[in-house]
Biopython code that builds the backbone (N, CA, C, O; Angstrom):
import numpy as np
from Bio.PDB.StructureBuilder import StructureBuilder

atoms = [
    (1, "UNK", "N", (42.560, 230.824, 163.287)),
    (1, "UNK", "CA", (42.600, 231.258, 164.606)),
    (1, "UNK", "C", (44.028, 231.224, 165.136)),
    (1, "UNK", "O", (44.755, 230.268, 164.864)),
    (2, "UNK", "N", (44.414, 232.160, 165.826)),
    (2, "UNK", "CA", (45.708, 232.215, 166.457)),
    (2, "UNK", "C", (45.829, 231.210, 167.685)),
    (2, "UNK", "O", (44.821, 230.860, 168.298)),
    (3, "UNK", "N", (46.977, 230.805, 167.987)),
    (3, "UNK", "CA", (47.222, 229.964, 169.186)),
    (3, "UNK", "C", (46.534, 230.418, 170.533)),
    (3, "UNK", "O", (45.861, 229.703, 171.274)),
    (4, "UNK", "N", (46.850, 231.794, 170.703)),
    (4, "UNK", "CA", (46.396, 232.440, 171.965)),
    (4, "UNK", "C", (44.824, 232.284, 171.959)),
    (4, "UNK", "O", (44.254, 231.927, 172.990)),
    (5, "UNK", "N", (44.181, 232.530, 170.893)),
    (5, "UNK", "CA", (42.779, 232.425, 170.790)),
    (5, "UNK", "C", (42.228, 231.136, 171.096)),
    (5, "UNK", "O", (41.178, 231.013, 171.726)),
    (6, "UNK", "N", (42.926, 230.146, 170.655)),
    (6, "UNK", "CA", (42.494, 228.695, 170.845)),
    (6, "UNK", "C", (42.510, 228.389, 172.340)),
    (6, "UNK", "O", (41.565, 227.804, 172.868)),
    (7, "UNK", "N", (43.611, 228.793, 173.033)),
    (7, "UNK", "CA", (43.899, 228.484, 174.398)),
    (7, "UNK", "C", (42.847, 229.344, 175.208)),
    (7, "UNK", "O", (42.348, 228.887, 176.236)),
    (8, "UNK", "N", (42.551, 230.471, 174.774)),
    (8, "UNK", "CA", (41.567, 231.281, 175.538)),
    (8, "UNK", "C", (40.192, 230.768, 175.425)),
    (8, "UNK", "O", (39.375, 230.893, 176.337)),
    (9, "UNK", "N", (39.929, 230.169, 174.260)),
    (9, "UNK", "CA", (38.490, 229.613, 174.052)),
    (9, "UNK", "C", (38.450, 228.308, 174.959)),
    (9, "UNK", "O", (37.434, 228.082, 175.617)),
    (10, "UNK", "N", (39.501, 227.475, 175.004)),
    (10, "UNK", "CA", (39.441, 226.288, 175.861)),
    (10, "UNK", "C", (39.237, 226.662, 177.256)),
    (10, "UNK", "O", (38.461, 226.009, 177.954)),
    (11, "UNK", "N", (39.938, 227.763, 177.757)),
    (11, "UNK", "CA", (39.776, 228.160, 179.192)),
    (11, "UNK", "C", (38.311, 228.542, 179.401)),
    (11, "UNK", "O", (37.686, 228.215, 180.410)),
    (12, "UNK", "N", (37.815, 229.228, 178.425)),
    (12, "UNK", "CA", (36.290, 229.679, 178.641)),
    (12, "UNK", "C", (35.450, 228.467, 178.607)),
    (12, "UNK", "O", (34.512, 228.359, 179.396)),
    (13, "UNK", "N", (35.733, 227.519, 177.717)),
    (13, "UNK", "CA", (34.810, 226.344, 177.616)),
    (13, "UNK", "C", (34.877, 225.564, 178.970)),
    (13, "UNK", "O", (33.858, 225.117, 179.496)),
    (14, "UNK", "N", (36.061, 225.428, 179.482)),
    (14, "UNK", "CA", (36.321, 224.715, 180.676)),
    (14, "UNK", "C", (35.616, 225.378, 182.008)),
    (14, "UNK", "O", (35.254, 224.761, 183.010)),
    (15, "UNK", "N", (35.525, 226.613, 181.794)),
    (15, "UNK", "CA", (34.911, 227.337, 182.983)),
    (15, "UNK", "C", (33.449, 227.446, 183.081)),
    (15, "UNK", "O", (32.940, 227.977, 184.068)),
    (16, "UNK", "N", (32.727, 226.967, 182.095)),
    (16, "UNK", "CA", (31.337, 227.072, 182.066)),
    (16, "UNK", "C", (30.666, 225.638, 182.718)),
    (16, "UNK", "O", (31.196, 224.537, 182.566)),
    (17, "UNK", "N", (29.601, 225.832, 183.353)),
    (17, "UNK", "CA", (28.959, 224.657, 183.981)),
    (17, "UNK", "C", (29.916, 223.751, 184.762)),
    (17, "UNK", "O", (30.056, 222.550, 184.529)),
    (18, "UNK", "N", (30.596, 224.476, 185.762)),
    (18, "UNK", "CA", (31.575, 223.698, 186.574)),
    (18, "UNK", "C", (30.920, 222.652, 187.415)),
    (18, "UNK", "O", (31.487, 221.577, 187.612)),
    (19, "UNK", "N", (29.790, 222.915, 187.898)),
    (19, "UNK", "CA", (29.113, 221.933, 188.793)),
    (19, "UNK", "C", (28.673, 220.667, 187.960)),
    (19, "UNK", "O", (28.768, 219.540, 188.447)),
    (20, "UNK", "N", (28.224, 220.871, 186.779)),
    (20, "UNK", "CA", (27.866, 219.779, 185.937)),
    (20, "UNK", "C", (29.119, 219.013, 185.536)),
    (20, "UNK", "O", (29.117, 217.784, 185.470)),
    (21, "UNK", "N", (30.219, 219.778, 185.262)),
    (21, "UNK", "CA", (31.523, 219.087, 184.908)),
    (21, "UNK", "C", (31.885, 218.224, 186.233)),
    (21, "UNK", "O", (32.258, 217.052, 186.174)),
    (22, "UNK", "N", (31.742, 218.891, 187.326)),
    (22, "UNK", "CA", (32.235, 218.170, 188.580)),
    (22, "UNK", "C", (31.495, 216.931, 188.878)),
    (22, "UNK", "O", (32.051, 215.914, 189.294)),
    (23, "UNK", "N", (30.095, 217.045, 188.635)),
    (23, "UNK", "CA", (29.242, 215.951, 188.915)),
    (23, "UNK", "C", (29.679, 214.710, 187.977)),
    (23, "UNK", "O", (29.815, 213.569, 188.418)),
    (24, "UNK", "N", (29.877, 215.068, 186.655)),
    (24, "UNK", "CA", (30.218, 213.990, 185.712)),
    (24, "UNK", "C", (31.414, 213.356, 186.122)),
    (24, "UNK", "O", (31.527, 212.130, 186.152)),
    (25, "UNK", "N", (32.435, 214.256, 186.482)),
    (25, "UNK", "CA", (33.716, 213.612, 187.009)),
    (25, "UNK", "C", (33.659, 212.787, 188.066)),
    (25, "UNK", "O", (34.318, 211.747, 188.088)),
    (26, "UNK", "N", (32.827, 213.179, 189.104)),
    (26, "UNK", "CA", (32.537, 212.433, 190.216)),
    (26, "UNK", "C", (31.961, 211.087, 189.915)),
    (26, "UNK", "O", (32.246, 210.105, 190.600)),
    (27, "UNK", "N", (31.189, 211.041, 188.940)),
    (27, "UNK", "CA", (30.453, 209.863, 188.370)),
    (27, "UNK", "C", (31.328, 208.932, 187.454)),
    (27, "UNK", "O", (30.935, 207.837, 187.052)),
    (28, "UNK", "N", (32.519, 209.463, 187.174)),
    (28, "UNK", "CA", (33.406, 208.675, 186.271)),
    (28, "UNK", "C", (33.055, 208.681, 184.829)),
    (28, "UNK", "O", (33.395, 207.781, 184.061)),
    (29, "UNK", "N", (32.265, 209.873, 184.436)),
    (29, "UNK", "CA", (32.056, 209.984, 182.985)),
    (29, "UNK", "C", (33.144, 210.215, 182.051)),
    (29, "UNK", "O", (34.146, 210.808, 182.449)),
    (30, "UNK", "N", (33.048, 209.776, 180.751)),
    (30, "UNK", "CA", (34.108, 210.007, 179.844)),
    (30, "UNK", "C", (33.998, 211.434, 179.372)),
    (30, "UNK", "O", (32.892, 211.965, 179.267)),
    (31, "UNK", "N", (35.132, 212.078, 179.082)),
    (31, "UNK", "CA", (35.180, 213.416, 178.630)),
    (31, "UNK", "C", (34.179, 213.842, 177.565)),
    (31, "UNK", "O", (33.645, 214.950, 177.626)),
    (32, "UNK", "N", (33.920, 212.983, 176.596)),
    (32, "UNK", "CA", (33.010, 213.182, 175.482)),
    (32, "UNK", "C", (31.553, 213.339, 176.049)),
    (32, "UNK", "O", (30.775, 214.177, 175.591)),
    (33, "UNK", "N", (31.230, 212.482, 177.070)),
    (33, "UNK", "CA", (29.868, 212.683, 177.699)),
    (33, "UNK", "C", (29.750, 213.914, 178.461)),
    (33, "UNK", "O", (28.693, 214.545, 178.475)),
    (34, "UNK", "N", (30.814, 214.296, 179.112)),
    (34, "UNK", "CA", (30.761, 215.620, 179.801)),
    (34, "UNK", "C", (30.552, 216.833, 178.865)),
    (34, "UNK", "O", (29.693, 217.679, 179.113)),
    (35, "UNK", "N", (31.360, 216.897, 177.785)),
    (35, "UNK", "CA", (31.110, 217.832, 176.923)),
    (35, "UNK", "C", (29.752, 217.902, 176.218)),
    (35, "UNK", "O", (29.202, 218.971, 175.952)),
    (36, "UNK", "N", (29.249, 216.699, 175.932)),
    (36, "UNK", "CA", (27.780, 216.555, 175.459)),
    (36, "UNK", "C", (26.762, 217.152, 176.445)),
    (36, "UNK", "O", (25.799, 217.825, 176.076)),
    (37, "UNK", "N", (27.030, 216.871, 177.668)),
    (37, "UNK", "CA", (26.050, 217.343, 178.619)),
    (37, "UNK", "C", (26.128, 218.889, 178.798)),
    (37, "UNK", "O", (25.132, 219.587, 178.992)),
    (38, "UNK", "N", (27.392, 219.353, 178.716)),
    (38, "UNK", "CA", (27.485, 220.764, 178.860)),
    (38, "UNK", "C", (26.929, 221.525, 177.687)),
    (38, "UNK", "O", (26.406, 222.633, 177.810)),
    (39, "UNK", "N", (27.060, 220.905, 176.580)),
    (39, "UNK", "CA", (26.452, 221.500, 175.329)),
    (39, "UNK", "C", (24.859, 221.561, 175.350)),
    (39, "UNK", "O", (24.163, 222.492, 174.945)),
    (40, "UNK", "N", (24.428, 220.325, 175.928)),
    (40, "UNK", "CA", (22.924, 220.239, 176.173)),
    (40, "UNK", "C", (22.485, 221.313, 177.217)),
    (40, "UNK", "O", (21.492, 222.019, 177.044)),
    (41, "UNK", "N", (23.175, 221.374, 178.153)),
    (41, "UNK", "CA", (22.737, 222.426, 179.192)),
    (41, "UNK", "C", (22.783, 223.917, 178.614)),
    (41, "UNK", "O", (21.949, 224.748, 178.976)),
    (42, "UNK", "N", (23.729, 224.198, 177.757)),
    (42, "UNK", "CA", (23.806, 225.416, 177.125)),
    (42, "UNK", "C", (22.544, 225.617, 176.258)),
    (42, "UNK", "O", (21.851, 226.634, 176.296)),
    (43, "UNK", "N", (22.317, 224.547, 175.474)),
    (43, "UNK", "CA", (21.101, 224.730, 174.557)),
    (43, "UNK", "C", (19.838, 224.918, 175.287)),
    (43, "UNK", "O", (18.937, 225.615, 174.819)),
    (44, "UNK", "N", (19.739, 224.267, 176.515)),
    (44, "UNK", "CA", (18.533, 224.208, 177.143)),
    (44, "UNK", "C", (18.369, 225.387, 178.325)),
    (44, "UNK", "O", (17.384, 225.491, 179.057)),
    (45, "UNK", "N", (19.490, 226.208, 178.348)),
    (45, "UNK", "CA", (19.520, 227.305, 179.178)),
    (45, "UNK", "C", (19.376, 226.746, 180.694)),
    (45, "UNK", "O", (18.624, 227.285, 181.506)),
    (46, "UNK", "N", (20.158, 225.632, 180.990)),
    (46, "UNK", "CA", (20.152, 225.161, 182.278)),
    (46, "UNK", "C", (20.816, 226.184, 183.278)),
    (46, "UNK", "O", (21.672, 226.979, 182.889)),
    (47, "UNK", "N", (20.398, 226.130, 184.529)),
    (47, "UNK", "CA", (21.061, 226.960, 185.500)),
    (47, "UNK", "C", (22.652, 226.700, 185.632)),
    (47, "UNK", "O", (23.107, 225.558, 185.567)),
    (48, "UNK", "N", (23.340, 227.668, 185.793)),
    (48, "UNK", "CA", (24.882, 227.441, 185.801)),
    (48, "UNK", "C", (25.278, 226.544, 186.952)),
    (48, "UNK", "O", (26.401, 226.042, 186.916)),
    (49, "UNK", "N", (24.497, 226.296, 187.943)),
    (49, "UNK", "CA", (24.781, 225.364, 189.066)),
    (49, "UNK", "C", (24.128, 223.993, 188.780)),
    (49, "UNK", "O", (24.071, 223.172, 189.695)),
    (50, "UNK", "N", (23.659, 223.720, 187.626)),
    (50, "UNK", "CA", (23.104, 222.287, 187.242)),
    (50, "UNK", "C", (24.044, 221.344, 187.483)),
    (50, "UNK", "O", (25.229, 221.532, 187.208)),
    (51, "UNK", "N", (23.584, 220.229, 188.027)),
    (51, "UNK", "CA", (24.619, 219.023, 188.045)),
    (51, "UNK", "C", (24.108, 217.882, 187.241)),
    (51, "UNK", "O", (24.943, 217.102, 186.782)),
    (52, "UNK", "N", (22.858, 217.685, 187.014)),
    (52, "UNK", "CA", (22.443, 216.649, 186.038)),
    (52, "UNK", "C", (21.040, 216.845, 185.687)),
    (52, "UNK", "O", (20.368, 217.616, 186.373)),
    (53, "UNK", "N", (20.503, 216.208, 184.656)),
    (53, "UNK", "CA", (19.231, 216.390, 184.084)),
    (53, "UNK", "C", (18.423, 215.272, 184.329)),
    (53, "UNK", "O", (18.800, 214.171, 183.930)),
    (54, "UNK", "N", (17.159, 215.426, 185.048)),
    (54, "UNK", "CA", (16.332, 214.434, 185.315)),
    (54, "UNK", "C", (15.717, 213.725, 184.198)),
    (54, "UNK", "O", (15.861, 214.218, 183.079)),
    (55, "UNK", "N", (15.085, 212.698, 184.322)),
    (55, "UNK", "CA", (14.433, 211.889, 183.170)),
    (55, "UNK", "C", (13.254, 212.797, 182.725)),
    (55, "UNK", "O", (12.880, 212.801, 181.552)),
    (56, "UNK", "N", (12.726, 213.497, 183.597)),
    (56, "UNK", "CA", (11.511, 214.493, 183.104)),
    (56, "UNK", "C", (11.992, 215.790, 182.409)),
    (56, "UNK", "O", (11.245, 216.663, 181.967)),
    (57, "UNK", "N", (13.387, 215.791, 182.374)),
    (57, "UNK", "CA", (13.909, 216.977, 181.464)),
    (57, "UNK", "C", (14.242, 218.167, 182.380)),
    (57, "UNK", "O", (14.626, 219.217, 181.866)),
    (58, "UNK", "N", (14.114, 218.050, 183.716)),
    (58, "UNK", "CA", (14.392, 219.215, 184.566)),
    (58, "UNK", "C", (15.907, 219.090, 184.990)),
    (58, "UNK", "O", (16.384, 217.980, 185.224)),
    (59, "UNK", "N", (16.649, 220.235, 185.084)),
    (59, "UNK", "CA", (18.022, 220.240, 185.547)),
    (59, "UNK", "C", (18.061, 220.371, 187.003)),
    (59, "UNK", "O", (17.481, 221.320, 187.532)),
    (60, "UNK", "N", (18.654, 219.558, 187.656)),
    (60, "UNK", "CA", (18.798, 219.558, 189.175)),
    (60, "UNK", "C", (20.007, 220.307, 189.466)),
    (60, "UNK", "O", (21.047, 220.026, 188.871)),
    (61, "UNK", "N", (19.959, 221.289, 190.377)),
    (61, "UNK", "CA", (21.065, 222.097, 190.745)),
    (61, "UNK", "C", (21.815, 221.546, 191.978)),
    (61, "UNK", "O", (21.362, 220.665, 192.708)),
    (62, "UNK", "N", (23.071, 222.190, 192.142)),
    (62, "UNK", "CA", (23.875, 221.737, 193.225)),
    (62, "UNK", "C", (23.132, 221.955, 194.660)),
    (62, "UNK", "O", (23.273, 221.153, 195.583)),
    (63, "UNK", "N", (22.448, 222.948, 194.737)),
    (63, "UNK", "CA", (21.716, 223.230, 196.076)),
    (63, "UNK", "C", (20.625, 222.235, 196.344)),
    (63, "UNK", "O", (20.210, 222.072, 197.491)),
    (64, "UNK", "N", (20.132, 221.543, 195.294)),
    (64, "UNK", "CA", (19.063, 220.506, 195.415)),
    (64, "UNK", "C", (19.684, 219.144, 195.788)),
    (64, "UNK", "O", (18.935, 218.228, 196.129)),
    (65, "UNK", "N", (20.996, 218.974, 195.739)),
    (65, "UNK", "CA", (21.619, 217.610, 196.082)),
    (65, "UNK", "C", (21.483, 217.433, 197.529)),
    (65, "UNK", "O", (21.963, 218.274, 198.289)),
    (66, "UNK", "N", (20.848, 216.376, 197.977)),
    (66, "UNK", "CA", (20.631, 216.015, 199.406)),
    (66, "UNK", "C", (21.733, 215.373, 200.074)),
    (66, "UNK", "O", (21.918, 215.610, 201.268)),
    (67, "UNK", "N", (22.535, 214.534, 199.400)),
    (67, "UNK", "CA", (23.699, 213.900, 199.938)),
    (67, "UNK", "C", (24.739, 214.840, 200.314)),
    (67, "UNK", "O", (25.202, 215.645, 199.506)),
    (68, "UNK", "N", (25.110, 214.757, 201.499)),
    (68, "UNK", "CA", (26.266, 215.672, 202.063)),
    (68, "UNK", "C", (27.507, 215.283, 201.427)),
    (68, "UNK", "O", (28.293, 216.155, 201.056)),
    (69, "UNK", "N", (27.769, 213.978, 201.257)),
    (69, "UNK", "CA", (28.979, 213.460, 200.763)),
    (69, "UNK", "C", (29.072, 213.785, 199.266)),
    (69, "UNK", "O", (30.166, 214.103, 198.799)),
    (70, "UNK", "N", (28.062, 213.727, 198.549)),
    (70, "UNK", "CA", (28.137, 214.160, 197.094)),
    (70, "UNK", "C", (28.335, 215.558, 196.968)),
    (70, "UNK", "O", (29.126, 216.001, 196.135)),
    (71, "UNK", "N", (27.636, 216.340, 197.780)),
    (71, "UNK", "CA", (27.855, 217.848, 197.740)),
    (71, "UNK", "C", (29.375, 218.207, 198.042)),
    (71, "UNK", "O", (30.029, 219.043, 197.419)),
    (72, "UNK", "N", (29.775, 217.520, 198.986)),
    (72, "UNK", "CA", (31.331, 217.718, 199.561)),
    (72, "UNK", "C", (32.192, 217.468, 198.288)),
    (72, "UNK", "O", (32.994, 218.315, 197.894)),
    (73, "UNK", "N", (31.999, 216.280, 197.660)),
    (73, "UNK", "CA", (32.898, 215.729, 196.588)),
    (73, "UNK", "C", (32.790, 216.737, 195.343)),
    (73, "UNK", "O", (33.807, 217.114, 194.762)),
    (74, "UNK", "N", (31.581, 217.129, 194.986)),
    (74, "UNK", "CA", (31.381, 218.090, 193.905)),
    (74, "UNK", "C", (32.038, 219.422, 194.225)),
    (74, "UNK", "O", (32.725, 220.009, 193.389)),
    (75, "UNK", "N", (31.832, 219.859, 195.367)),
    (75, "UNK", "CA", (32.413, 221.227, 195.800)),
    (75, "UNK", "C", (33.963, 221.195, 195.699)),
    (75, "UNK", "O", (34.556, 222.160, 195.218)),
    (76, "UNK", "N", (34.596, 220.143, 196.127)),
    (76, "UNK", "CA", (36.036, 219.973, 196.037)),
    (76, "UNK", "C", (36.505, 220.035, 194.448)),
    (76, "UNK", "O", (37.401, 220.766, 194.025)),
    (77, "UNK", "N", (35.781, 219.195, 193.724)),
    (77, "UNK", "CA", (36.108, 219.138, 192.266)),
    (77, "UNK", "C", (35.963, 220.629, 191.541)),
    (77, "UNK", "O", (36.759, 221.090, 190.724)),
    (78, "UNK", "N", (34.834, 221.229, 192.004)),
    (78, "UNK", "CA", (34.658, 222.652, 191.469)),
    (78, "UNK", "C", (35.837, 223.551, 191.796)),
    (78, "UNK", "O", (36.307, 224.332, 190.968)),
    (79, "UNK", "N", (36.300, 223.413, 193.036)),
    (79, "UNK", "CA", (37.296, 224.458, 193.445)),
    (79, "UNK", "C", (38.631, 223.967, 192.655)),
    (79, "UNK", "O", (39.513, 224.810, 192.488)),
    (80, "UNK", "N", (38.798, 222.840, 192.232)),
    (80, "UNK", "CA", (40.029, 222.384, 191.416)),
    (80, "UNK", "C", (39.966, 222.842, 189.943)),
    (80, "UNK", "O", (40.952, 222.869, 189.207)),
    (81, "UNK", "N", (38.770, 223.186, 189.596)),
    (81, "UNK", "CA", (38.457, 223.636, 188.180)),
    (81, "UNK", "C", (38.649, 225.209, 188.065)),
    (81, "UNK", "O", (38.616, 225.724, 186.947)),
    (82, "UNK", "N", (38.826, 225.893, 189.071)),
    (82, "UNK", "CA", (39.002, 227.301, 188.976)),
    (82, "UNK", "C", (40.382, 227.699, 188.582)),
    (82, "UNK", "O", (40.670, 228.890, 188.463)),
]
sb = StructureBuilder()
sb.init_structure("model")
sb.init_model(0)
sb.init_chain("A")
sb.init_seg("    ")
for serial, (resi, resn, name, xyz) in enumerate(atoms, 1):
    if name == "N":
        sb.init_residue(resn, " ", resi, " ")
    sb.init_atom(name, np.array(xyz, "f"), 0.0, 1.0, " ", f" {name:<3s}", serial, name[0])
structure = sb.get_structure()
C-alpha cells in the first residue's frame, strides 16, 4: 500500500463514529479501547451517533444523553475531530 493510501485510510478510520470516539475520550479511555469499541459498533451496525453500549447490548446515542454537561463536552470534542 502506498503512503498516500495509508494516510487516507487513517483519516477515514478516524472520521467514523465521532461521537463514540468523543465519549471515550471524555471518559479517559485508552486508544486501544476506543478502537475496539469503534470496531464493535461497526460489526453491530450501531447508529453513527452512538456514544456507548448499554449492558443490555443497546447502543445509546448522543441525542439520548441527558446530562447537559456531558453533551456539551462530547460536542466540543466531536468538533475538534473534524
